[in-house]
C-alpha positions as CSV (number, residue, x, y, z in Angstrom):
1,M,20.7,19.3,33.9
2,K,21.0,22.0,31.3
3,K,21.2,19.4,28.5
4,F,18.0,17.8,29.8
5,I,16.1,21.1,29.9
6,F,17.4,22.0,26.4
7,S,16.3,18.6,25.1
8,A,12.9,18.9,26.6
9,V,12.4,22.4,25.1
10,A,13.7,21.2,21.7
11,V,11.3,18.2,21.7
12,M,8.4,20.5,22.5
13,A,9.3,23.0,19.8
14,F,9.7,20.4,17.1
15,S,6.5,18.5,18.0
16,M,4.5,21.8,18.0
17,S,5.9,22.8,14.6
18,S,5.1,19.4,13.1
19,M,1.5,19.7,14.3
20,A,1.1,23.2,12.9
21,N,1.4,22.2,9.2
22,T,-1.0,19.3,9.1
23,I,-3.6,19.1,6.3
24,E,-6.5,16.9,5.8
25,I,-6.2,14.4,3.0
26,E,-9.2,13.4,1.0
27,E,-10.0,9.7,0.7
28,Y,-10.6,8.4,-2.8
29,P,-12.8,5.3,-3.3
30,V,-11.2,2.3,-4.9
31,T,-12.7,1.9,-8.4
32,D,-14.4,-1.2,-9.7
33,I,-11.6,-1.6,-12.3
34,V,-9.0,-2.3,-9.6
35,G,-11.4,-4.7,-7.8
36,E,-12.1,-6.6,-11.1
37,C,-8.4,-6.9,-11.8
38,G,-7.7,-7.9,-8.2
39,E,-10.3,-10.7,-8.6
40,R,-8.6,-11.9,-11.8
41,G,-5.3,-11.9,-10.0
42,R,-6.7,-13.9,-7.1
43,D,-8.3,-16.4,-9.5
44,A,-4.9,-16.8,-11.3
45,Y,-3.2,-17.4,-7.9
46,N,-5.8,-20.0,-7.0
47,A,-5.5,-21.7,-10.4
48,A,-1.7,-21.8,-10.2
49,S,-1.8,-23.2,-6.7
50,A,-4.3,-25.9,-7.9
51,F,-1.9,-26.9,-10.6
52,G,0.9,-27.4,-8.1
53,A,2.8,-24.1,-8.3
54,S,4.7,-22.9,-5.2
55,D,3.3,-19.9,-3.4
56,E,6.1,-17.7,-4.8
57,V,5.4,-18.7,-8.4
58,A,1.6,-18.4,-7.9
59,A,2.1,-14.9,-6.5
60,D,4.2,-13.9,-9.5
61,I,1.6,-15.2,-11.8
62,S,-1.1,-13.3,-9.9
63,I,0.9,-10.1,-10.1
64,M,1.4,-10.5,-13.9
65,V,-2.3,-11.1,-14.5
66,T,-3.3,-8.1,-12.4
67,I,-0.9,-5.8,-14.1
68,D,-1.9,-7.1,-17.5
69,C,-5.5,-6.5,-16.7
70,L,-4.8,-2.9,-15.5
71,I,-2.9,-2.2,-18.7
72,Q,-5.7,-3.5,-20.9
73,L,-8.2,-1.3,-19.1
74,Q,-6.4,1.9,-19.7
């Protein structure tokens, strides 16, 4: 019984301390650059699939195109 009471008190103490240090995080809007590169990646995926590439290969191509786009826009 002592272990149960100790466990209950410990749970309450840790849960209260974790709630005490919460901060509000600002939300940042997604920029148009990421949206444009995402569209290019999606178009690359669809084109690769249309040419008969597997889903895995099409996804790899999509990722490469998206990363390349983001690098070029820096």
